[in-house]
C-alpha positions as CSV (number, residue, x, y, z in Angstrom):
1,X,136.1,-2.4,178.3
2,X,136.7,1.3,178.5
3,X,136.5,4.1,175.9
4,X,139.8,5.5,174.6
5,X,138.7,8.0,172.0
6,X,135.3,9.5,171.2
7,X,134.8,11.2,167.8
8,X,131.5,13.0,167.3
9,X,130.2,14.6,164.1
10,X,133.6,15.7,162.9
11,X,134.0,17.7,159.7
12,X,137.7,18.1,158.7
13,X,140.0,18.8,155.8
14,X,142.6,21.1,154.5
15,X,142.6,24.8,153.4
16,X,138.9,25.0,153.9
17,X,138.1,21.9,151.8
18,X,136.0,19.3,153.6
19,X,137.5,15.7,153.4
20,X,135.6,14.1,156.3
21,X,131.9,14.8,156.4
22,X,130.1,14.2,159.7
23,X,132.3,11.4,161.0
24,X,131.6,9.7,164.3
25,X,133.3,6.7,166.0
26,X,134.1,5.4,169.5
27,X,137.4,3.6,170.0
28,X,137.7,1.2,173.0
29,X,140.8,-0.2,174.6
30,X,140.5,-3.7,173.1
31,X,139.6,-2.6,169.5
32,X,141.5,-3.8,166.5
33,X,140.0,-1.7,163.7
34,X,140.9,-2.0,160.0
35,X,140.3,1.2,158.1
36,X,139.7,0.9,154.4
37,X,138.5,3.2,151.6
38,X,139.5,4.7,148.3
39,X,142.5,7.0,147.8
40,X,141.5,10.6,148.7
41,X,138.5,9.3,150.7
42,X,139.9,10.6,154.1
43,X,141.6,7.7,155.8
44,X,144.8,9.6,156.5
45,X,142.8,12.7,157.4
46,X,141.0,10.6,160.0
47,X,144.3,9.6,161.5
48,X,145.5,13.2,161.5
49,X,142.4,14.2,163.5
50,X,143.0,11.5,166.1
51,X,146.7,12.4,166.4
52,X,145.9,16.1,166.8
53,X,147.8,17.0,163.6
54,X,144.8,18.9,162.3
55,X,141.8,20.4,164.1
56,X,138.3,19.6,162.9
57,X,136.2,22.4,161.4
58,X,133.3,21.2,163.4
59,X,132.7,18.4,165.9
60,X,134.8,17.0,168.7
61,X,137.5,14.5,169.5
62,X,137.6,13.5,173.2
63,X,140.3,11.3,174.8
64,X,140.2,9.4,178.0
65,X,141.7,11.4,180.9
66,X,145.1,9.7,180.8
67,X,145.5,9.4,177.0
68,X,148.0,12.0,175.8
69,X,151.2,12.4,173.9
70,X,154.4,12.1,176.0
71,X,155.8,9.5,178.2
72,X,152.7,8.5,180.1
73,X,149.8,6.7,178.4
74,X,150.4,7.9,174.8
75,X,149.3,7.3,171.3
76,X,151.8,5.3,169.3
77,X,152.1,6.1,165.6
78,X,153.7,4.3,162.7
79,X,153.3,6.6,159.6
80,X,153.1,5.5,156.1
81,X,156.5,7.0,155.3
82,X,159.4,7.8,157.6
83,X,161.9,10.5,157.3
84,X,164.8,8.6,158.8
85,X,168.0,9.0,156.8
86,X,169.5,5.5,156.6
87,X,172.9,7.0,156.1
88,X,172.7,8.7,159.5
89,X,175.0,7.0,162.1
90,X,172.4,5.8,164.6
91,X,171.7,2.3,166.0
92,X,168.5,0.4,166.2
93,X,168.4,0.8,169.9
94,X,168.8,4.6,169.6
95,X,165.9,4.7,167.2
96,X,163.7,2.9,169.6
97,X,164.8,5.1,172.5
98,X,163.7,8.1,170.5
99,X,160.1,7.0,171.1
100,X,160.6,8.3,174.6
101,X,161.9,11.7,173.5
102,X,158.7,13.4,174.8
103,X,159.6,12.3,178.2
104,X,163.3,13.2,178.3
105,X,163.9,16.1,175.9
106,X,166.6,16.4,173.3
107,X,169.3,17.6,175.8
108,X,168.6,15.0,178.5
109,X,170.1,11.5,178.9
110,X,168.0,8.4,178.8
111,X,167.8,6.6,182.1
112,X,168.7,3.0,182.8
113,X,165.0,2.3,183.0
114,X,164.5,3.8,179.5
115,X,167.2,1.6,178.1
116,X,165.8,-1.5,179.7
117,X,162.4,-0.6,178.2
118,X,163.9,-0.3,174.7
119,X,165.6,-3.7,175.1
120,X,162.3,-5.3,176.3
121,X,160.5,-3.8,173.4
122,X,163.0,-5.1,170.9
123,X,162.6,-8.6,172.4
124,X,158.8,-8.3,172.2
125,X,159.0,-7.5,168.4
126,X,161.6,-10.3,167.9
127,X,164.6,-8.1,166.8
128,X,166.7,-7.9,169.9
129,X,169.6,-9.3,167.9
130,X,169.5,-6.1,165.8
131,X,170.0,-3.8,168.8
132,X,173.5,-2.6,167.9
133,X,173.0,-2.6,164.1
134,X,173.2,0.7,162.2
135,X,169.9,1.5,160.5
136,X,171.7,1.5,157.1
137,X,172.2,-2.2,157.5
138,X,168.5,-3.1,157.7
139,X,166.1,-4.5,155.2
140,X,162.8,-2.8,154.6
141,X,160.9,-5.3,156.8
142,X,163.5,-5.0,159.6
143,X,163.3,-1.2,159.5
144,X,159.5,-1.4,159.8
145,X,159.9,-3.6,162.9
146,X,162.3,-1.0,164.4
147,X,159.8,1.8,163.7
148,X,157.0,-0.3,165.2
149,X,159.2,-0.8,168.3
150,X,159.7,2.9,168.6
151,X,155.9,3.4,168.3
152,X,155.2,1.1,171.2
153,X,158.2,1.6,173.5
154,X,156.2,4.0,175.7
155,X,153.4,1.4,176.2
156,X,150.6,3.4,174.5
157,X,146.9,2.9,175.0
158,X,146.3,3.3,171.3
159,X,148.5,2.3,168.4
160,X,147.9,3.9,164.9
161,X,149.4,2.4,161.8
162,X,149.1,4.0,158.3
163,X,149.7,1.4,155.6
164,X,152.6,-0.2,157.5
165,X,153.0,-3.0,154.9
166,X,153.9,-0.6,152.0
167,X,157.2,-1.4,150.3
168,X,157.9,-4.6,152.3
169,X,157.7,-8.3,151.4
170,X,155.0,-10.8,152.0
171,X,156.9,-12.5,154.8
172,X,157.1,-9.3,156.8
173,X,153.3,-8.7,156.2
174,X,152.4,-12.0,157.8
175,X,154.8,-11.4,160.7
176,X,153.4,-7.9,161.2
177,X,149.8,-9.1,161.7
178,X,150.9,-11.8,164.1
179,X,152.8,-9.2,166.2
180,X,149.8,-6.9,166.1
181,X,147.5,-9.6,167.4
182,X,149.7,-10.0,170.4
183,X,150.0,-6.2,170.9
184,X,146.2,-5.9,170.8
185,X,146.1,-7.7,174.2
186,X,147.7,-4.6,175.6
187,X,146.4,-1.7,173.5
188,X,143.8,-0.6,171.0
189,X,144.9,-0.7,167.4
190,X,143.8,1.2,164.3
191,X,145.4,0.2,161.0
192,X,144.9,1.8,157.6
193,X,145.5,-0.6,154.7
194,X,144.6,-1.4,151.1
195,X,145.1,-5.1,151.8
196,X,141.4,-5.8,152.3
197,X,141.7,-9.6,152.0
198,X,144.4,-10.0,154.7
199,X,142.9,-7.6,157.3
200,X,139.6,-9.4,157.2
201,X,141.3,-12.4,158.8
202,X,143.0,-10.4,161.6
203,X,141.1,-7.3,162.6
204,X,138.0,-7.4,164.8
205,X,136.0,-4.6,163.1
206,X,136.2,-2.5,159.9
207,X,135.7,1.2,159.3
208,X,135.2,2.2,155.6
209,X,136.1,5.8,155.0
210,X,135.0,7.6,151.9
211,X,134.3,11.1,153.0
212,X,131.8,9.7,155.5
213,X,132.6,6.7,157.8
214,X,130.6,3.4,157.9
215,X,131.6,1.3,160.9
216,X,130.9,-2.4,160.8
217,X,131.3,-4.2,164.1
218,X,132.6,-7.3,162.4
219,X,135.6,-8.3,160.3
220,X,133.4,-9.7,157.5
221,X,133.6,-7.7,154.3
222,X,130.1,-6.8,153.0
223,X,128.9,-5.6,149.6
224,X,128.4,-2.2,151.1
225,X,132.0,-2.0,152.2
226,X,133.2,-3.2,148.8
227,X,131.2,-0.4,147.2
228,X,132.7,2.1,149.5
229,X,136.2,0.8,148.9
230,X,135.5,1.6,145.2
231,X,137.5,-1.3,143.8
232,X,135.9,-4.2,141.8
233,X,136.6,-7.0,144.3
234,X,134.5,-9.9,143.2
235,X,135.3,-12.3,146.1
236,X,137.2,-12.5,149.3
237,X,138.1,-15.8,150.9
238,X,139.2,-16.5,154.5
239,X,141.7,-19.1,155.5
240,X,145.3,-19.6,156.3
241,X,146.3,-17.8,153.1
242,X,143.8,-15.0,152.6
243,X,143.5,-13.8,149.0
244,X,141.2,-11.9,146.7
245,X,139.8,-12.7,143.3
246,X,139.5,-9.6,141.2
247,X,137.7,-8.6,138.1
248,X,139.9,-6.9,135.5
249,X,140.6,-3.4,136.5
250,X,143.0,-0.5,135.7
251,X,144.8,-0.2,139.1
């Protein structure tokens, strides 16, 4: 087991405001970390720090020597929202190939090896039959699988997902976690989600982010985590169909 990312005493935010306060965490190559916490608590800010989209005010983010953006040993990223115009005339395979854009540049052609890699990735995610479809023909769940394929086509060491089950159906959600379980054999995974009950049955560890970060080296949800999540969850059960029992609350 080797370390992929090392975050030490990070203070970060926007326009001088501090969102993350003295956050530290080490990420290893076999980690599957579920990130939970209240809205505005800093979950997406933490991802932005790891992705290099914002620089910490204080502290450090260190990567293993060969982890970098680009074609070789990258970070894969599936954002909460995507900016793909579904009316744009582009096929599923072309979207997946765009995950290699750092390697070839906008004016270069994809190699035969690139195209084979895209086809292999589509097979791995189980959507090779959609390869020639236009993106406008896809359902929400199918589109998320395509975007996941794009995120992993370059064989990243670390995959980051920001609430990937937003705006999709329950069937896709179950399929997603099964896919992620398989991908975790090849890469570290960090997933931000509000679906606390489901992730507790799939992830290995949980990080609760609410300005600070509390890291629990277990997938068991504790009272401390529930308090940090700031939602009145009364009980969480584990089983084939994870679910939560909630007190009456306004959201």
